[in-house]
Legacy VTK file of the C-alpha trace (Angstrom):
# vtk DataFile Version 3.0
C-alpha trace
ASCII
DATASET POLYDATA
POINTS 219 float
-212.882 88.021 85.646
-210.855 91.211 85.387
-207.646 91.241 83.354
-204.475 91.033 85.432
-202.402 93.056 82.960
-203.572 96.087 81.009
-203.641 95.958 77.202
-200.528 98.169 77.114
-198.527 95.334 78.726
-198.248 93.651 75.316
-196.566 96.719 73.878
-194.335 97.121 76.912
-193.185 93.494 76.783
-192.327 93.767 73.086
-190.347 96.948 73.706
-188.493 95.333 76.613
-187.659 92.212 74.577
-186.488 94.367 71.677
-184.286 96.467 73.980
-182.776 93.374 75.609
-181.912 91.906 72.204
-180.342 95.212 71.110
-178.428 95.429 74.405
-177.071 91.871 74.118
-176.081 92.358 70.469
-174.502 95.724 71.268
-172.527 94.239 74.157
-171.328 91.405 71.932
-170.269 93.799 69.179
-168.495 96.057 71.687
-166.619 93.120 73.185
-165.592 91.935 69.727
-164.479 95.421 68.681
-162.406 95.941 71.835
-160.875 92.450 71.583
-159.590 93.150 68.066
-158.805 96.835 68.542
-155.289 98.300 68.918
-156.269 99.066 72.526
-156.024 95.331 73.223
-153.769 93.981 70.463
-151.300 96.905 70.388
-151.132 96.494 66.597
-149.614 99.630 65.014
-149.063 101.148 68.483
-145.378 102.057 69.068
-144.181 101.422 72.613
-142.119 103.919 74.553
-138.449 102.956 74.516
-135.351 104.258 76.316
-134.050 105.327 72.883
-136.331 105.999 69.882
-134.618 103.386 67.711
-135.608 103.612 64.041
-135.594 100.433 61.989
-136.446 102.615 58.996
-133.124 104.391 59.333
-130.930 101.441 60.301
-132.505 98.795 58.054
-134.212 100.789 55.319
-131.642 103.563 54.837
-128.403 101.938 56.020
-129.207 98.385 54.895
-128.237 96.664 58.140
-129.240 93.002 58.108
-131.599 91.716 60.822
-128.951 89.273 62.049
-126.409 91.984 62.782
-128.376 92.980 65.887
-130.540 89.896 66.410
-127.582 87.557 66.378
-129.178 84.385 67.732
-132.334 84.327 65.617
-131.152 81.358 63.526
-129.932 79.256 66.441
-131.990 80.103 69.504
-135.582 80.361 70.635
-134.866 84.010 71.486
-134.029 86.525 68.759
-131.622 88.440 71.015
-131.997 92.083 71.967
-128.781 93.829 70.913
-126.423 94.816 73.670
-125.095 98.324 74.164
-121.763 97.157 72.749
-123.488 96.296 69.461
-124.944 99.798 69.277
-121.573 101.355 70.056
-119.870 99.403 67.284
-121.111 102.190 65.034
-121.962 104.962 67.465
-118.489 105.165 68.935
-117.684 106.719 65.545
-121.004 108.170 64.353
-123.282 110.651 66.139
-121.071 110.344 69.194
-122.490 113.423 70.897
-126.125 113.160 69.787
-128.396 113.932 72.779
-130.846 111.202 71.753
-128.085 108.625 72.265
-127.232 109.767 75.788
-128.909 106.662 77.353
-126.714 104.426 75.171
-123.528 106.208 76.268
-124.624 106.048 79.903
-125.339 102.340 79.552
-121.843 101.753 78.181
-120.229 103.790 80.950
-122.163 102.228 83.826
-122.433 98.712 82.462
-126.196 98.758 83.003
-128.088 97.407 79.966
-130.858 99.433 78.402
-134.324 98.252 79.385
-136.136 97.875 76.078
-139.850 97.214 75.992
-140.536 94.143 73.875
-142.911 94.913 71.026
-143.769 91.332 70.073
-144.145 89.863 73.522
-145.978 86.581 74.058
-147.511 85.486 77.378
-145.377 83.339 79.677
-147.565 80.309 78.982
-146.654 80.354 75.279
-143.451 78.772 73.985
-142.083 80.226 70.759
-138.837 79.254 69.061
-137.465 81.742 66.532
-134.884 79.356 65.133
-137.308 76.614 64.107
-139.495 79.110 62.249
-136.563 80.735 60.461
-135.068 77.379 59.492
-138.415 76.048 58.286
-139.025 78.861 55.814
-140.970 81.484 57.758
-139.681 84.945 56.902
-139.149 87.811 59.333
-141.804 89.987 57.708
-144.476 87.309 58.071
-144.591 88.068 61.780
-142.880 91.444 62.090
-144.022 93.220 58.944
-141.924 95.663 56.925
-139.786 96.896 59.819
-137.551 98.747 57.377
-140.441 101.210 56.977
-140.981 101.763 60.716
-139.540 104.935 62.260
-140.697 103.481 65.576
-141.235 99.744 65.842
-144.762 98.523 66.393
-146.554 95.208 66.299
-148.100 94.242 62.954
-149.894 91.072 64.071
-152.207 90.401 66.999
-150.173 87.360 68.131
-153.470 85.776 69.120
-153.621 81.982 69.060
-155.973 82.090 66.064
-153.292 83.870 64.047
-150.664 81.258 64.946
-153.029 78.386 64.141
-153.813 79.791 60.703
-150.173 79.165 59.794
-149.842 75.870 61.637
-152.899 74.486 59.870
-151.724 75.502 56.400
-147.983 76.286 56.468
-147.718 76.034 52.676
-149.455 79.411 52.401
-146.658 81.191 54.243
-143.397 79.368 53.483
-140.740 80.977 51.319
-137.340 79.904 49.925
-134.390 80.152 52.294
-132.904 82.935 50.149
-135.964 85.107 50.851
-136.212 84.672 54.633
-134.773 88.128 55.328
-136.417 89.855 52.391
-138.875 92.168 54.130
-140.824 92.818 50.941
-141.193 89.255 49.668
-144.630 88.488 48.279
-146.069 85.016 47.619
-145.865 84.111 43.917
-149.011 83.298 41.920
-148.256 79.581 42.310
-147.655 79.771 46.053
-149.863 76.711 46.620
-147.564 74.549 44.519
-144.372 76.237 45.709
-145.510 76.017 49.322
-146.289 72.307 49.004
-142.801 71.759 47.589
-141.240 73.719 50.455
-143.224 71.708 53.004
-141.477 68.599 51.669
-138.113 70.340 51.371
-138.187 71.630 54.955
-139.586 68.273 56.171
-142.495 69.919 57.933
-144.821 67.601 59.820
-148.207 67.848 58.093
-150.025 65.705 60.641
-152.130 67.245 63.388
-149.057 67.631 65.589
-148.554 71.297 64.651
-151.960 72.117 66.127
-151.437 70.032 69.258
-151.659 72.149 72.396
-148.303 70.869 73.696
-146.419 72.377 70.729
-146.838 75.902 72.095
-148.038 75.328 75.669
-145.381 73.464 77.604
LINES 1 220
219 0 1 2 3 4 5 6 7 8 9 10 11 12 13 14 15 16 17 18 19 20 21 22 23 24 25 26 27 28 29 30 31 32 33 34 35 36 37 38 39 40 41 42 43 44 45 46 47 48 49 50 51 52 53 54 55 56 57 58 59 60 61 62 63 64 65 66 67 68 69 70 71 72 73 74 75 76 77 78 79 80 81 82 83 84 85 86 87 88 89 90 91 92 93 94 95 96 97 98 99 100 101 102 103 104 105 106 107 108 109 110 111 112 113 114 115 116 117 118 119 120 121 122 123 124 125 126 127 128 129 130 131 132 133 134 135 136 137 138 139 140 141 142 143 144 145 146 147 148 149 150 151 152 153 154 155 156 157 158 159 160 161 162 163 164 165 166 167 168 169 170 171 172 173 174 175 176 177 178 179 180 181 182 183 184 185 186 187 188 189 190 191 192 193 194 195 196 197 198 199 200 201 202 203 204 205 206 207 208 209 210 211 212 213 214 215 216 217 218
């Protein structure tokens, strides 16, 4: 009986299988790379703003505290985007004619607020409360990075659920004393494990599985 397939079919099938495996692996790697790339996460990608506000200048050079502009961060779920009046507290006296501040002056004159693009913006299906994190020992820089070094503000964390869960599963790794909450350059001490465990008790943080329950963030 004659052979249905030529001898070369063995080689062809091996080549095809090899190519399919390479294609599947390549597609998986590409998907992974895109998922974690700045193209998707926007990490280290400054967003266009109505005014090129520099945290480096205002916080790093002038020493303005986070709470001066983000007034509700300790008491509300929302950190508060500063109003035009807050900006003009200083700029009614300083750089009053600077062209770059023209949108701020127009906003004050017309009463129309500036439309800032939120850098750290979570999806609508995620609930996040700034006040509970601040009051439980999570510092600003843990999520926002060293903003006092940013000429233009950009995201420093992916804000993916995995990143949030890393903290919720082991909060002792990230907690800091209340006096260091607004220290943008605080670093965990060598005994952070022991200090963090003490702070977990001090802040009365629930160490059960509740922090990783879906309903905590998805309401």
